[in-house]
VOKE-41463 format. One record per residue: x, y, z of N, C-alpha, C in turn; residue in three letters. Coordinates in steps of 0.1 Angstrom, whole numbers, plus 2048, in hexadecimal, padded with zeros to 3 digits. Example, Ala and Ser with C-alpha at 12.3 -4.5 7.8 and 13.67 -1.06 7.14 Angstrom:
# VOKE-41463
+------+------+------+-------+-------+-------+------+------+------+-----+
! n.c1 ! n.c2 ! n.c3 ! ca.c1 ! ca.c2 ! ca.c3 ! c.c1 ! c.c2 ! c.c3 !   r !
+------+------+------+-------+-------+-------+------+------+------+-----+
!  884 !  7C7 !  84E !   87B !   7D3 !   84E !  884 !  7DF !  84E ! ALA !
!  880 !  7EA !  847 !   889 !   7F5 !   847 !  881 !  800 !  84F ! SER !
+------+------+------+-------+-------+-------+------+------+------+-----+
# end
This chain:
# VOKE-41463
+------+------+------+-------+-------+-------+------+------+------+-----+
! n.c1 ! n.c2 ! n.c3 ! ca.c1 ! ca.c2 ! ca.c3 ! c.c1 ! c.c2 ! c.c3 !   r !
+------+------+------+-------+-------+-------+------+------+------+-----+
!  E86 !  AFD !  CB9 !   E8F !   B0B !   CBF !  E8C !  B14 !  CC3 ! UNK !
!  E92 !  B1C !  CCB !   E8D !   B28 !   CD3 !  E97 !  B34 !  CD0 ! UNK !
!  E91 !  B3F !  CC8 !   E9F !   B46 !   CC6 !  E9F !  B52 !  CD3 ! UNK !
!  EAA !  B56 !  CD0 !   EB1 !   B67 !   CDB !  EA9 !  B6D !  CD5 ! UNK !
!  E9C !  B71 !  CD7 !   E94 !   B7B !   CD2 !  E8C !  B85 !  CDD ! UNK !
!  E8D !  B92 !  CDD !   E87 !   B95 !   CE8 !  E78 !  B96 !  CED ! UNK !
!  E72 !  B8F !  CE0 !   E60 !   B89 !   CE1 !  E61 !  B80 !  CEB ! UNK !
!  E6A !  B76 !  CE8 !   E6A !   B6A !   CF0 !  E69 !  B69 !  CFD ! UNK !
!  E70 !  B74 !  D01 !   E72 !   B74 !   D0F !  E6D !  B83 !  D14 ! UNK !
!  E63 !  B83 !  D12 !   E58 !   B90 !   D17 !  E63 !  B9D !  D19 ! UNK !
!  E69 !  BA4 !  D14 !   E73 !   BAD !   D14 !  E67 !  BB4 !  D12 ! UNK !
!  E6B !  BC2 !  D1E !   E60 !   BD1 !   D17 !  E6B !  BDA !  D0F ! UNK !
!  E65 !  BDA !  D00 !   E69 !   BE0 !   CFC !  E68 !  BEB !  CFA ! UNK !
!  E60 !  BF1 !  D01 !   E59 !   BFE !   D03 !  E68 !  C07 !  D0E ! UNK !
!  E70 !  BFA !  D17 !   E77 !   BFF !   D25 !  E82 !  C01 !  D1D ! UNK !
!  E8A !  C10 !  D1D !   E9A !   C0A !   D18 !  EA4 !  C06 !  D27 ! UNK !
!  E9E !  C07 !  D2D !   EAB !   BF9 !   D36 !  EA6 !  BEF !  D38 ! UNK !
!  E9C !  BEC !  D2F !   E98 !   BDA !   D31 !  EA2 !  BD6 !  D23 ! UNK !
!  E9F !  BDF !  D1A !   EA7 !   BDC !   D0D !  EB4 !  BDB !  D10 ! UNK !
!  EB6 !  BE5 !  D14 !   ECA !   BE0 !   D19 !  ECE !  BD8 !  D1F ! UNK !
!  EC3 !  BD7 !  D2A !   EC3 !   BC9 !   D30 !  EC6 !  BB8 !  D2A ! UNK !
!  EB9 !  BBB !  D1B !   EBA !   BAB !   D15 !  EC6 !  BA9 !  D0C ! UNK !
!  ECA !  BBD !  D0A !   ED7 !   BB8 !   CFF !  EE3 !  BB4 !  D05 ! UNK !
!  EE3 !  BB6 !  D0F !   EF0 !   BB2 !   D1A !  EF1 !  BA2 !  D1C ! UNK !
!  EE5 !  B9F !  D1A !   EE3 !   B90 !   D1F !  EDF !  B88 !  D14 ! UNK !
!  EDE !  B90 !  D0B !   EDC !   B87 !   CFA !  EEE !  B8B !  CF6 ! UNK !
!  EF5 !  B95 !  CF9 !   F01 !   B92 !   CF9 !  F0D !  B87 !  CFD ! UNK !
!  F0B !  B84 !  D08 !   F0E !   B7B !   D10 !  F0A !  B70 !  D0D ! UNK !
!  EFA !  B6A !  D08 !   EF6 !   B5F !   D06 !  F00 !  B5C !  CF5 ! UNK !
!  EFD !  B65 !  CED !   F03 !   B61 !   CDE !  F14 !  B5E !  CDE ! UNK !
!  F1B !  B65 !  CE6 !   F25 !   B63 !   CE8 !  F2E !  B56 !  CEB ! UNK !
!  F21 !  B51 !  CF4 !   F25 !   B41 !   CF8 !  F20 !  B36 !  CEE ! UNK !
!  F15 !  B3E !  CE8 !   F0F !   B35 !   CE0 !  F19 !  B30 !  CD2 ! UNK !
!  F1E !  B3F !  CD0 !   F27 !   B3B !   CC3 !  F35 !  B38 !  CC5 ! UNK !
!  F37 !  B32 !  CD3 !   F3F !   B2A !   CD7 !  F4D !  B36 !  CD8 ! UNK !
!  F4D !  B3E !  CDD !   F57 !   B4D !   CE1 !  F5D !  B4F !  CD1 ! UNK !
!  F56 !  B4F !  CC7 !   F5C !   B4F !   CB5 !  F58 !  B5C !  CB1 ! UNK !
!  F5F !  B66 !  CAE !   F59 !   B72 !   CA2 !  F51 !  B6C !  C99 ! UNK !
!  F45 !  B70 !  C98 !   F40 !   B72 !   C8B !  F47 !  B76 !  C7F ! UNK !
!  F4F !  B7A !  C7D !   F57 !   B7F !   C73 !  F64 !  B77 !  C6E ! UNK !
!  F6F !  B79 !  C76 !   F78 !   B71 !   C77 !  F78 !  B61 !  C79 ! UNK !
!  F6E !  B5C !  C80 !   F6D !   B51 !   C87 !  F77 !  B50 !  C90 ! UNK !
!  F85 !  B56 !  C98 !   F8F !   B55 !   C9E !  F86 !  B57 !  CAD ! UNK !
!  F8F !  B52 !  CB6 !   F86 !   B53 !   CC3 !  F86 !  B62 !  CCB ! UNK !
!  F7B !  B5F !  CD2 !   F7C !   B6F !   CDB !  F81 !  B6C !  CE8 ! UNK !
!  F8E !  B71 !  CED !   F8F !   B70 !   CF8 !  F8C !  B7B !  D05 ! UNK !
!  F96 !  B7E !  D0F !   F94 !   B89 !   D1A !  F9A !  B94 !  D13 ! UNK !
!  FA1 !  B95 !  D0F !   FAD !   B97 !   D06 !  FAD !  BA1 !  CFA ! UNK !
!  FA1 !  B97 !  CF0 !   F9A !   BA4 !   CE2 !  F8F !  BA7 !  CE5 ! UNK !
!  F86 !  B9F !  CF3 !   F7B !   BAA !   CF0 !  F73 !  BA7 !  CE5 ! UNK !
!  F66 !  BA6 !  CEB !   F5A !   BA6 !   CDE !  F51 !  BB0 !  CDE ! UNK !
!  F4A !  BB5 !  CD2 !   F3B !   BBE !   CD4 !  F33 !  BB7 !  CCD ! UNK !
!  F26 !  BB8 !  CCF !   F18 !   BB3 !   CC9 !  F15 !  BBF !  CC0 ! UNK !
!  F12 !  BBD !  CAF !   F0F !   BC9 !   CAA !  F01 !  BC0 !  CA0 ! UNK !
!  EF6 !  BCB !  C9D !   EEB !   BC6 !   C97 !  EF4 !  BC1 !  C84 ! UNK !
!  EEC !  BB8 !  C84 !   EF4 !   BB9 !   C72 !  EEB !  BB8 !  C68 ! UNK !
!  EE2 !  BB9 !  C67 !   ED9 !   BB9 !   C5E !  ED1 !  BC7 !  C5C ! UNK !
!  EC7 !  BC9 !  C68 !   EC3 !   BD4 !   C6D !  EC7 !  BD7 !  C76 ! UNK !
!  ECD !  BE7 !  C77 !   ED3 !   BEE !   C81 !  EC8 !  BF9 !  C86 ! UNK !
!  ECE !  C00 !  C91 !   EC3 !   C04 !   C97 !  EC1 !  C16 !  C90 ! UNK !
!  ECC !  C16 !  C86 !   EC7 !   C21 !   C7E !  EBD !  C1E !  C74 ! UNK !
!  EB6 !  C10 !  C74 !   EB0 !   C0E !   C66 !  EA5 !  C0F !  C70 ! UNK !
!  EA3 !  C0E !  C79 !   E96 !   C0D !   C80 !  E8F !  C18 !  C82 ! UNK !
!  E85 !  C20 !  C81 !   E7E !   C2D !   C82 !  E7A !  C30 !  C90 ! UNK !
!  E81 !  C3B !  C96 !   E7E !   C3E !   CA5 !  E6A !  C3B !  CA6 ! UNK !
!  E67 !  C3C !  CB3 !   E5B !   C38 !   CB3 !  E53 !  C2A !  CB3 ! UNK !
!  E59 !  C23 !  CAD !   E51 !   C1A !   CA9 !  E4D !  C0E !  CB0 ! UNK !
!  E58 !  C0E !  CB8 !   E55 !   C08 !   CC4 !  E5E !  BF9 !  CBF ! UNK !
!  E63 !  BFB !  CB5 !   E6C !   BEC !   CAE !  E79 !  BEB !  CB1 ! UNK !
!  E80 !  BF9 !  CB7 !   E8B !   BF7 !   CBB !  E92 !  BEB !  CC0 ! UNK !
!  E8B !  BE7 !  CCC !   E91 !   BDB !   CD0 !  E95 !  BCC !  CCD ! UNK !
!  E8A !  BCE !  CC0 !   E84 !   BC1 !   CBA !  E93 !  BBE !  CB2 ! UNK !
!  E9C !  BC6 !  CAF !   EA5 !   BC2 !   CA6 !  EB4 !  BBB !  CAE ! UNK !
!  EB3 !  BBC !  CB9 !   EBA !   BB4 !   CC6 !  EBA !  BA8 !  CC8 ! UNK !
!  EB5 !  B9F !  CBD !   EB3 !   B91 !   CBF !  EC3 !  B88 !  CB5 ! UNK !
!  EC1 !  B7B !  CBC !   ECC !   B71 !   CB7 !  ECF !  B72 !  CA8 ! UNK !
!  EC7 !  B75 !  C9E !   EC8 !   B77 !   C8F !  ECC !  B84 !  C8A ! UNK !
!  ECD !  B8E !  C90 !   ED0 !   B9A !   C8C !  EDC !  BA1 !  C94 ! UNK !
!  EE3 !  B97 !  C9B !   EEF !   B9B !   CA8 !  EFA !  B94 !  C9F ! UNK !
!  F06 !  B9E !  C9B !   F12 !   B94 !   C9E !  F1B !  B99 !  CA9 ! UNK !
!  F25 !  B8B !  CAD !   F2D !   B8E !   CB9 !  F37 !  B8D !  CAE ! UNK !
!  F3E !  B9A !  CB2 !   F4F !   B9F !   CA9 !  F59 !  BA5 !  CB2 ! UNK !
!  F63 !  BA1 !  CAD !   F70 !   BA6 !   CB5 !  F6D !  BB6 !  CB4 ! UNK !
!  F75 !  BBE !  CB9 !   F73 !   BCD !   CB7 !  F78 !  BCC !  CA5 ! UNK !
!  F88 !  BC9 !  CA7 !   F8E !   BCB !   C9A !  F86 !  BC4 !  C8C ! UNK !
!  F7A !  BC3 !  C94 !   F75 !   BB7 !   C81 !  F68 !  BC1 !  C81 ! UNK !
!  F64 !  BC8 !  C8B !   F59 !   BCF !   C86 !  F5E !  BE1 !  C7F ! UNK !
!  F58 !  BE0 !  C75 !   F5F !   BE9 !   C67 !  F52 !  BF3 !  C68 ! UNK !
!  F4F !  BFD !  C6B !   F45 !   C06 !   C67 !  F45 !  C07 !  C59 ! UNK !
!  F3C !  C05 !  C53 !   F39 !   C01 !   C3F !  F30 !  C10 !  C41 ! UNK !
!  F35 !  C17 !  C38 !   F29 !   C25 !   C2F !  F1E !  C1E !  C2A ! UNK !
!  F17 !  C27 !  C2D !   F0E !   C26 !   C26 !  F0E !  C23 !  C14 ! UNK !
!  F01 !  C1B !  C0D !   F04 !   C15 !   BFF !  EFA !  C23 !  BFA ! UNK !
+------+------+------+-------+-------+-------+------+------+------+-----+
# end
């Protein structure tokens, strides 16, 4: 099984433009793979509801700047596809 991971597609993780392109492609790939269902409520994603892609386990804030690891968090196992209403900011514990 090949995961949607930037390392499997030779994404230049030092190039912010390449990371943005990867994120956009990953978002489109995941919504199709997950059968247009929200990862939280499992209800259909439609043009009317819209959807967002969010980091689930490791967020951008968790990765120290300057390490070159920022792009690695945009992989299939760390990105959730959510309705905008299903995404709630969770305060730090």
